[in-house]
KENU-90974 format. One record per residue (C-alpha): residue in one letter; x, y, z. Coordinates in steps of 0.2 Angstrom, whole numbers, plus 5000, padded with zeros to 4 digits. Layout:
// residues N
  res     u     v     w
    A     X     Y     Z
...
This chain:
// residues 221
  res     u     v     w
    X  4983  4826  5004
    X  5002  4824  5002
    X  5002  4836  4988
    X  4992  4849  4997
    X  5003  4847  5013
    X  5018  4849  5002
    X  5012  4865  4994
    X  5007  4872  5011
    X  5024  4868  5019
    X  5033  4876  5004
    X  5022  4892  5005
    X  5025  4893  5024
    X  5044  4891  5022
    X  5044  4905  5009
    X  5033  4916  5020
    X  5045  4913  5035
    X  5059  4921  5024
    X  5049  4935  5016
    X  5031  4941  5019
    X  5027  4943  5001
    X  5032  4927  4990
    X  5038  4931  4973
    X  5030  4921  4959
    X  5035  4917  4942
    X  5024  4908  4929
    X  5027  4890  4935
    X  5025  4894  4954
    X  5009  4904  4950
    X  5001  4889  4941
    X  5007  4877  4954
    X  5003  4886  4970
    X  4989  4898  4965
    X  4979  4891  4950
    X  4981  4872  4952
    X  4971  4862  4965
    X  4971  4856  4978
    X  4971  4871  4989
    X  4964  4875  5006
    X  4971  4892  5008
    X  4968  4909  5000
    X  4981  4918  4990
    X  4982  4937  4988
    X  4992  4941  4972
    X  4998  4958  4967
    X  5002  4960  4948
    X  5014  4973  4945
    X  5028  4980  4935
    X  5042  4986  4947
    X  5057  4986  4935
    X  5064  5004  4933
    X  5062  5003  4914
    X  5043  5001  4916
    X  5043  5018  4925
    X  5027  5013  4935
    X  5028  5025  4950
    X  5011  5019  4956
    X  5017  5002  4956
    X  5031  5006  4968
    X  5019  5016  4980
    X  5006  5002  4980
    X  5020  4989  4983
    X  5025  4999  4999
    X  5008  4998  5005
    X  5006  4980  5001
    X  5023  4976  5010
    X  5016  4985  5026
    X  5000  4974  5025
    X  5009  4958  5022
    X  5021  4962  5036
    X  5007  4966  5048
    X  4999  4949  5044
    X  5016  4939  5045
    X  5020  4946  5062
    X  5003  4946  5070
    X  4997  4933  5083
    X  4983  4927  5071
    X  4996  4922  5057
    X  4991  4905  5049
    X  4993  4895  5034
    X  4975  4900  5028
    X  4982  4916  5019
    X  4997  4920  5009
    X  5003  4936  5000
    X  5012  4934  4984
    X  5018  4945  4970
    X  5019  4943  4951
    X  5030  4955  4942
    X  5027  4957  4923
    X  5046  4954  4919
    X  5046  4938  4929
    X  5028  4931  4924
    X  5023  4939  4907
    X  5014  4923  4903
    X  5003  4925  4918
    X  4997  4942  4913
    X  4993  4935  4896
    X  4984  4920  4903
    X  4973  4932  4914
    X  4971  4944  4899
    X  4978  4958  4911
    X  4985  4973  4903
    X  4987  4985  4918
    X  4997  4986  4934
    X  4996  4986  4948
    X  4981  4974  4951
    X  4976  4965  4967
    X  4967  4949  4966
    X  4961  4936  4978
    X  4961  4917  4973
    X  4949  4908  4985
    X  4953  4890  4992
    X  4940  4883  4980
    X  4933  4888  4963
    X  4938  4903  4952
    X  4940  4921  4957
    X  4924  4931  4956
    X  4922  4949  4951
    X  4923  4955  4969
    X  4939  4946  4971
    X  4948  4959  4960
    X  4952  4974  4971
    X  4944  4991  4965
    X  4960  5001  4966
    X  4954  5015  4955
    X  4939  5019  4966
    X  4946  5015  4983
    X  4965  5018  4982
    X  4979  5006  4988
    X  4981  5010  5006
    X  4985  4995  5017
    X  4970  4998  5028
    X  4958  4998  5013
    X  4967  4982  5006
    X  4965  4974  5024
    X  4946  4978  5024
    X  4944  4970  5006
    X  4953  4955  5012
    X  4942  4953  5027
    X  4927  4954  5016
    X  4934  4940  5005
    X  4942  4929  5017
    X  4935  4933  5035
    X  4953  4936  5040
    X  4955  4952  5049
    X  4972  4960  5048
    X  4977  4975  5060
    X  4989  4986  5050
    X  5005  4991  5059
    X  5015  5004  5051
    X  5033  5007  5055
    X  5036  5023  5066
    X  5039  5039  5056
    X  5049  5052  5065
    X  5050  5064  5051
    X  5037  5076  5058
    X  5045  5076  5075
    X  5062  5079  5068
    X  5055  5094  5057
    X  5046  5101  5072
    X  5062  5100  5082
    X  5072  5108  5069
    X  5059  5122  5067
    X  5059  5126  5086
    X  5079  5125  5086
    X  5079  5138  5072
    X  5067  5150  5080
    X  5076  5148  5097
    X  5093  5151  5089
    X  5086  5167  5080
    X  5079  5174  5095
    X  5095  5170  5105
    X  5105  5179  5091
    X  5094  5194  5091
    X  5091  5194  5110
    X  5097  5212  5112
    X  5085  5218  5098
    X  5068  5210  5097
    X  5059  5224  5089
    X  5056  5213  5074
    X  5043  5203  5084
    X  5032  5218  5083
    X  5033  5220  5064
    X  5016  5219  5057
    X  5022  5215  5040
    X  5030  5199  5046
    X  5015  5193  5055
    X  5004  5197  5040
    X  5015  5186  5029
    X  5015  5172  5042
    X  4996  5173  5043
    X  4995  5172  5024
    X  5006  5157  5023
    X  4995  5148  5036
    X  4979  5153  5026
    X  4986  5147  5010
    X  4992  5130  5018
    X  4975  5127  5026
    X  4965  5131  5010
    X  4976  5120  4998
    X  4971  5105  4989
    X  4984  5095  4999
    X  4976  5099  5016
    X  4959  5094  5008
    X  4966  5077  5003
    X  4973  5075  5021
    X  4957  5079  5029
    X  4945  5070  5017
    X  4956  5055  5012
    X  4948  5054  4994
    X  4951  5039  4983
    X  4967  5038  4972
    X  4956  5041  4957
    X  4938  5045  4952
    X  4926  5039  4939
    X  4916  5051  4928
    X  4898  5046  4932
    X  4892  5050  4915
    X  4904  5040  4904
    X  4913  5029  4917
    X  4931  5035  4912
    X  4944  5036  4926
C-alpha cells in the first residue's frame, strides 16, 4: 500500500507540472509496467526528435497534448488516469521490450493485467484526432473526457483582412466602379468557388475521413 501511494503521489506531482508525463525506460517499468497499480496509463510511443523526421508524430503529439490538457483542467480530473509519453530517443529499450517498430502508437495499460488487443489504438483506421482518442479512452476506462481546444482566430483574422482589402479597393475606385459589372471578373470568381467546393480538401472537411485506409483485399494501408 505504501508503494502504491508513493507511485500515485509521484505521478500526481508530475501531472501538476505538465499534463503529459515524459517517461524513460526506468520510469516506464516502475510506474507503468510494475505492480501494484490502481490507475490506468495512456502511453504515446513516438519519435519527436528532428533527426527522425516524423511529421505525423508531431501532429499526433499536438492532438495528444490537447486531450491531456482537457483532462488535466477538467472538474473530473483524478488519480485514476494519467497521460504519459515515451520518445524513442529516451526509451529505445521500451520499444524493444514491446517489439514496437513504428511510431506514433497509443496504448492503454489497465490497472490490472496486461494490455489486450483493444488497448492499442487503431490509429491507421481512425486517425489521431483528440476527440477520437477521448472516445477510445472512454471505451477502455469509463473515463469521459470533454475535449477543449484553444481558440483559433486565424479564420476571423483572414475574413477581416479580406473585407478590409475589398473595402479599400472599393474606396480607391469609388469614382469608377464599372469593374463591378465586368462579366469576366465574376466568371473567374465563380470558377474559383466551384473549384474550391469540388476539391478533395473540401471533401475531407465535410466527410472527416480517417487518416489512412486499409485495402479490403490485401489489408495493406
